[in-house]
BALUMZA-927402 format. One line per 5 residues: number of its first residue (from 1); their letters; for each residue x, y, z of N, C-alpha, C. Coordinates in Angstrom, 2 decimals, always signed. Layout:
NUM = a = X:Y:Z:X:Y:Z:X:Y:Z; ...
***
This chain:
1 = mnalr = +17.27:+96.10:+77.64:+17.77:+95.37:+76.62:+17.54:+93.77:+76.45; +17.60:+93.44:+77.80:+17.03:+91.90:+78.07:+15.99:+91.70:+77.79; +14.93:+92.55:+78.47:+13.35:+92.53:+77.99:+13.23:+92.51:+76.88; +13.70:+93.00:+75.88:+13.57:+93.21:+74.45:+14.06:+91.70:+73.84; +15.17:+91.44:+74.23:+15.36:+90.07:+73.64:+14.46:+88.93:+73.89
6 = iivig = +14.18:+89.15:+75.29:+13.06:+88.08:+75.90:+11.66:+88.12:+74.73; +11.40:+89.34:+74.67:+10.02:+89.39:+73.82:+10.32:+88.90:+72.20; +11.55:+89.24:+71.75:+11.59:+88.92:+70.44:+11.88:+87.51:+70.38; +12.52:+86.76:+71.31:+12.80:+85.40:+70.95:+11.47:+84.47:+71.59; +10.50:+85.20:+72.44:+9.16:+84.85:+72.67:+8.30:+84.74:+71.35
11 = matlv = +8.40:+85.84:+70.75:+7.52:+86.06:+69.35:+7.87:+85.07:+68.47; +9.24:+84.97:+68.19:+9.65:+83.99:+67.41:+9.41:+82.42:+67.52; +9.31:+82.18:+68.80:+8.87:+81.13:+69.35:+7.73:+80.63:+68.92; +6.66:+81.57:+69.13:+5.20:+81.64:+68.81:+4.97:+81.54:+67.46; +5.58:+82.39:+66.75:+5.40:+82.23:+65.24:+5.96:+80.68:+64.64
16 = agcsq = +6.63:+80.41:+65.19:+7.23:+78.61:+64.79:+6.52:+77.83:+65.20; +5.90:+77.89:+66.34:+5.06:+77.01:+66.98:+3.49:+76.94:+66.35; +3.20:+78.15:+65.89:+1.86:+78.29:+64.85:+2.01:+78.05:+63.57; +3.28:+77.51:+63.16:+3.32:+77.34:+61.71:+2.34:+76.07:+61.41; +1.83:+76.13:+60.11:+1.08:+74.84:+59.83:+2.03:+73.87:+59.26
21 = kkhst = +1.75:+72.73:+59.31:+2.69:+71.61:+58.94:+2.40:+71.51:+57.31; +3.49:+70.64:+56.53:+3.14:+70.48:+55.09:+2.20:+69.43:+54.96; +2.03:+69.10:+53.78:+0.96:+67.88:+53.34:+1.85:+66.58:+53.48; +1.10:+65.66:+53.81:+2.11:+64.35:+53.83:+2.31:+63.82:+52.52; +3.27:+63.09:+52.85:+3.88:+62.40:+51.20:+2.27:+61.51:+50.81
26 = adver = +1.62:+60.89:+51.72:+0.51:+59.92:+51.05:-0.58:+61.18:+50.69; -0.48:+62.49:+51.08:-1.46:+63.42:+50.32:-1.03:+63.78:+49.15; +0.12:+63.88:+48.97:+0.63:+64.53:+47.85:+0.63:+63.28:+46.76; +0.78:+62.12:+47.20:+0.73:+61.03:+46.12:-0.84:+60.96:+45.69; -1.80:+61.05:+46.78:-3.11:+61.09:+46.34:-3.71:+62.12:+45.66
31 = gqkal = -3.08:+63.39:+45.91:-3.42:+64.55:+45.17:-2.95:+64.31:+43.54; -1.61:+63.90:+43.51:-1.19:+63.52:+42.23:-1.88:+62.64:+41.32; -2.22:+61.51:+42.26:-3.19:+60.62:+41.47:-4.53:+60.88:+41.00; -5.21:+61.96:+41.56:-6.41:+62.39:+41.28:-6.34:+63.51:+40.04; -5.18:+64.19:+40.15:-4.63:+65.30:+39.20:-4.75:+64.37:+37.93
36 = saald = -3.87:+63.28:+37.96:-3.62:+62.59:+36.83:-5.03:+62.08:+36.24; -5.66:+61.41:+37.22:-7.04:+61.09:+36.47:-7.67:+62.07:+35.73; -7.90:+63.24:+36.49:-8.69:+64.35:+35.94:-8.23:+64.59:+34.57; -6.95:+64.82:+34.30:-6.04:+65.17:+33.17:-6.23:+63.94:+32.02; -6.28:+62.75:+32.59:-6.36:+61.78:+31.57:-7.81:+61.41:+31.21
41 = swknn = -8.60:+62.02:+31.89:-10.18:+61.77:+31.63:-10.35:+62.93:+30.48; -9.68:+64.19:+30.86:-9.82:+65.17:+29.67:-9.13:+64.89:+28.55; -7.97:+64.40:+28.38:-7.21:+63.75:+27.30:-7.92:+62.90:+26.46; -8.79:+61.69:+27.27:-9.31:+60.86:+26.54:-11.05:+61.37:+26.29; -11.11:+62.60:+26.28:-12.36:+63.08:+25.77:-13.48:+62.51:+26.65
46 = epadr = -13.57:+62.09:+28.15:-14.46:+61.59:+28.57:-15.19:+62.66:+29.49; -16.55:+62.36:+29.80:-17.28:+63.59:+30.42:-16.63:+63.84:+32.02; -16.91:+64.97:+32.39:-15.90:+65.52:+33.52:-16.86:+64.70:+34.67; -18.01:+64.44:+34.44:-18.83:+63.85:+35.60:-18.25:+62.49:+35.83; -17.73:+61.73:+34.97:-17.19:+60.47:+35.09:-16.06:+60.51:+36.59
51 = lktla = -15.30:+61.63:+36.80:-14.67:+62.00:+38.01:-15.24:+61.67:+39.26; -16.69:+62.04:+39.23:-17.09:+61.92:+40.63:-17.47:+60.31:+41.02; -17.30:+59.47:+40.10:-17.74:+58.00:+40.21:-16.34:+57.27:+40.64; -15.48:+58.00:+40.74:-14.11:+57.11:+41.02:-14.07:+56.84:+42.53; -13.49:+55.65:+42.77:-13.40:+55.21:+44.44:-13.03:+56.48:+45.01
56 = dpvey = -12.10:+57.39:+44.63:-11.80:+58.55:+45.41:-12.06:+59.71:+44.50; -13.44:+60.08:+44.82:-14.08:+61.06:+43.80:-13.34:+62.40:+43.63; -13.52:+63.00:+42.53:-12.68:+64.02:+42.22:-13.61:+65.27:+41.37; -13.57:+66.35:+41.72:-14.54:+67.56:+41.35:-13.22:+68.48:+40.37; -13.55:+68.41:+39.29:-12.51:+69.14:+38.43:-13.25:+69.98:+37.14
61 = tdelr = -13.14:+70.88:+36.94:-13.88:+71.89:+35.73:-12.78:+72.81:+35.50; -12.58:+72.89:+33.97:-11.84:+74.06:+33.56:-12.20:+74.52:+32.24; -12.15:+75.72:+32.26:-12.63:+76.37:+30.77:-11.88:+76.03:+29.77; -10.76:+75.66:+29.76:-9.74:+75.20:+28.74:-10.66:+73.89:+27.97; -11.05:+73.41:+28.84:-11.69:+72.08:+28.34:-12.67:+71.99:+27.17
66 = lshrl = -13.34:+73.30:+27.25:-14.50:+73.65:+26.35:-13.78:+74.32:+24.97; -12.87:+74.87:+25.19:-11.96:+75.08:+23.86:-10.91:+74.85:+23.62; -10.29:+73.30:+24.16:-9.00:+72.92:+23.91:-9.03:+71.39:+23.92; -8.31:+70.67:+23.23:-8.20:+69.26:+23.53:-6.91:+68.96:+24.13; -6.90:+68.03:+24.89:-5.59:+68.07:+25.90:-5.09:+66.73:+25.03
71 = vdytv = -3.50:+67.16:+24.55:-2.94:+66.01:+23.58:-1.86:+65.38:+24.72; -1.31:+65.95:+25.49:-0.45:+65.49:+26.60:-0.27:+66.49:+27.79; +0.42:+65.90:+28.83:+0.88:+66.81:+30.00:+2.01:+66.14:+30.58; +2.59:+67.25:+31.32:+3.62:+66.62:+32.33:+3.56:+67.28:+33.65; +3.29:+66.53:+34.69:+3.25:+67.05:+36.00:+4.74:+67.46:+36.62
76 = gkpdp = +5.02:+68.53:+37.26:+6.20:+68.73:+37.54:+6.41:+68.41:+39.25; +7.26:+68.90:+40.06:+7.26:+68.98:+41.32:+6.62:+69.49:+42.09; +5.59:+68.77:+43.19:+4.40:+69.46:+43.88:+5.18:+70.47:+45.07; +4.11:+71.36:+45.36:+4.49:+72.24:+46.54:+3.70:+72.14:+47.59; +4.00:+71.31:+48.57:+3.02:+71.11:+49.80:+3.03:+71.93:+50.91
81 = adpev = +3.49:+73.20:+50.65:+3.91:+73.94:+51.59:+2.49:+74.71:+52.19; +1.62:+74.84:+51.39:+0.17:+75.47:+51.66:-0.43:+74.45:+52.58; -1.11:+74.85:+53.76:-1.87:+73.96:+54.35:-3.26:+73.61:+53.76; -3.74:+74.52:+52.98:-5.01:+74.51:+52.38:-4.90:+73.45:+51.11; -4.00:+73.86:+50.17:-3.88:+72.94:+48.99:-2.61:+72.55:+48.65
86 = irypv = -2.40:+71.60:+47.73:-1.08:+71.12:+47.33:-0.93:+71.90:+45.83; -0.16:+72.33:+45.58:+0.19:+72.95:+44.17:+1.14:+72.07:+43.14; +0.50:+71.72:+42.05:+1.28:+70.94:+41.00:+1.42:+71.93:+39.70; +2.95:+72.06:+39.50:+3.02:+72.73:+38.19:+2.85:+71.76:+36.97; +2.21:+72.00:+36.13:+1.84:+71.16:+34.80:+2.08:+71.72:+33.55
91 = tlklq = +2.83:+71.04:+32.71:+2.98:+71.65:+31.18:+1.84:+70.72:+30.51; +0.70:+71.81:+30.01:-0.26:+71.09:+29.15:+0.17:+71.26:+27.60; +0.07:+70.26:+26.65:+0.00:+70.16:+25.32:-1.27:+70.19:+24.73; -1.81:+71.40:+24.32:-3.18:+71.40:+23.96:-3.25:+71.59:+22.30; -4.35:+71.47:+22.00:-4.80:+71.35:+20.54:-6.11:+72.48:+20.43
96 = drkgk = -5.95:+73.70:+19.70:-7.36:+74.56:+19.52:-8.30:+73.78:+18.73; -9.62:+74.40:+18.51:-10.56:+73.92:+17.54:-9.94:+73.95:+16.16; -9.18:+74.95:+15.89:-8.57:+74.91:+14.43:-7.51:+74.10:+14.22; -6.94:+73.09:+15.41:-5.99:+72.31:+15.09:-4.58:+72.86:+15.31; -4.47:+73.98:+16.04:-3.47:+74.62:+16.14:-2.72:+74.01:+17.47
101 = avsrd = -1.74:+73.80:+17.77:-0.83:+73.09:+18.90:-0.38:+74.31:+19.78; -0.63:+74.28:+21.06:-0.28:+75.22:+21.93:+0.39:+74.42:+23.32; +1.16:+74.94:+23.87:+1.92:+74.47:+25.14:+1.57:+75.57:+26.09; +1.05:+75.22:+27.51:+0.58:+76.26:+28.27:+1.38:+75.55:+29.62; +2.13:+76.37:+30.25:+2.38:+76.14:+31.89:+1.44:+76.48:+32.69
106 = vvfmv = +0.90:+75.72:+33.66:-0.28:+76.15:+34.60:+0.07:+75.59:+36.04; -0.50:+75.86:+36.89:-0.38:+75.17:+37.97:-1.78:+74.95:+38.68; -1.89:+73.80:+38.91:-3.19:+73.11:+39.51:-3.01:+73.42:+41.08; -4.03:+73.72:+41.81:-4.35:+73.49:+43.26:-5.18:+72.37:+43.67; -4.79:+71.53:+44.39:-5.65:+70.36:+44.94:-5.93:+70.50:+46.15
111 = amksp = -7.28:+70.45:+46.54:-7.67:+70.49:+47.72:-7.85:+69.02:+48.45; -7.42:+68.45:+49.40:-7.69:+67.45:+49.96:-8.87:+67.35:+50.65; -10.09:+67.26:+49.99:-11.41:+67.15:+50.51:-12.17:+65.91:+49.87; -13.30:+65.69:+50.26:-14.17:+64.87:+49.77:-15.49:+65.53:+49.17; -15.36:+65.26:+47.98:-14.28:+64.83:+47.12:-13.15:+65.77:+46.66
116 = iviar = -12.11:+65.36:+46.12:-10.93:+66.11:+46.03:-11.24:+67.01:+45.02; -10.92:+68.15:+45.24:-11.20:+69.44:+44.42:-9.87:+70.03:+43.73; -10.14:+70.08:+42.40:-8.89:+70.44:+41.43:-9.17:+71.60:+40.64; -8.52:+72.77:+40.74:-8.50:+74.02:+40.18:-7.43:+74.55:+39.84; -7.51:+75.62:+38.53:-6.25:+76.03:+38.07:-5.92:+77.38:+39.19
121 = dpye = -4.78:+77.46:+39.35:-4.73:+78.82:+40.28:-4.57:+79.69:+39.31; -5.28:+80.80:+39.81:-5.53:+81.76:+38.84:-4.28:+82.89:+38.81; -3.60:+82.73:+39.95:-2.55:+83.54:+39.83:-0.99:+83.23:+39.52; -1.15:+81.94:+38.97:+0.25:+81.28:+38.19:-0.04:+81.38:+36.65
***
């Protein structure tokens, strides 16, 4: 019984020691700034390539940009737990080609690379 307890405690310690840290507050703020720049660019109908010329370049493409105009957006509380990306829930207020207003809740994944890469989470 003691040997089993030692193995279980050892495994728990190993798993806890191997866990990845969350993103820093600075990364979360940098990611949110990049996401806001990308969404503001879409909202202002600017070319997507303009984002690559920013002081902190951003790579962002979204198929919704081809079929909808972004009227407004609201960014929710970020989730920095994934070591690969920071997830930001966003409510998009869109207008389709016929002028119909649509609201859509999405999650954007922001990878803190150079350039910063932003994409919609396909599973959210």
